[in-house]
C-alpha positions in Angstrom: 0.0 0.0 0.0 1.3 3.4 -0.9 0.7 6.4 1.3 1.1 9.9 0.1 1.6 13.0 2.2 -0.9 15.8 1.8 0.9 18.7 0.1 -1.5 21.5 1.4 -0.7 21.1 5.1 1.4 24.0 6.4 4.7 23.2 8.1 4.5 26.2 10.5 1.9 27.3 13.0 -0.6 25.3 15.0 -3.2 22.7 14.0 -6.5 21.8 15.7 -7.1 18.3 16.9 -9.4 17.8 13.9 -6.7 18.9 11.5 -4.2 16.7 13.2 -6.6 13.7 13.0 -7.2 14.2 9.3 -3.5 14.8 8.5 -2.3 11.6 10.3 -5.5 9.7 9.3 -6.2 8.5 12.9 -9.1 8.9 15.2 -9.6 11.7 17.7 -8.9 9.4 20.6 -5.5 8.5 19.2 -4.5 12.2 18.9 -5.4 12.7 22.6 -3.6 9.6 23.6 -0.5 10.7 21.7 -0.6 14.1 23.5 -1.2 12.4 26.9 1.7 10.0 26.3 4.1 12.8 25.3 4.4 11.5 21.7 2.8 14.6 20.3 3.5 18.0 21.8 0.6 20.3 22.3 -0.4 23.6 23.9 -3.7 24.8 25.3 -5.2 28.1 24.2 -8.0 28.6 26.7 -9.7 25.2 26.5 -8.6 24.4 23.0 -5.7 22.0 22.3 -3.3 23.0 19.5 -0.5 21.0 17.9 2.5 22.3 16.1 2.4 21.4 12.4 6.1 20.7 12.5 5.4 17.9 15.1 2.7 16.4 12.9 5.1 16.4 9.9 7.8 14.8 12.0 5.5 12.0 13.0 4.3 11.5 9.5 7.8 11.5 8.1 8.9 9.0 10.7 6.0 6.7 9.9 6.7 6.9 6.2 10.4 5.9 6.8 9.4 3.0 9.0 6.8 1.8 6.4 9.4 1.9 3.7 11.9 -0.4 5.5 
């Protein structure tokens, strides 16, 4: 199976949980578990969680490399 990276996702700034979920193609629960376990850095702005796009790209790049081996 070939997986392609979305080209329209920014590499800077912050993503919402929904954007992170769609970008990594995982469920919302997985995003929160990754944040809780320290795998995915996040920040809170009031009550909203935000995730750096750079961290999402790093996880995706890592998964692509592991899948190619």
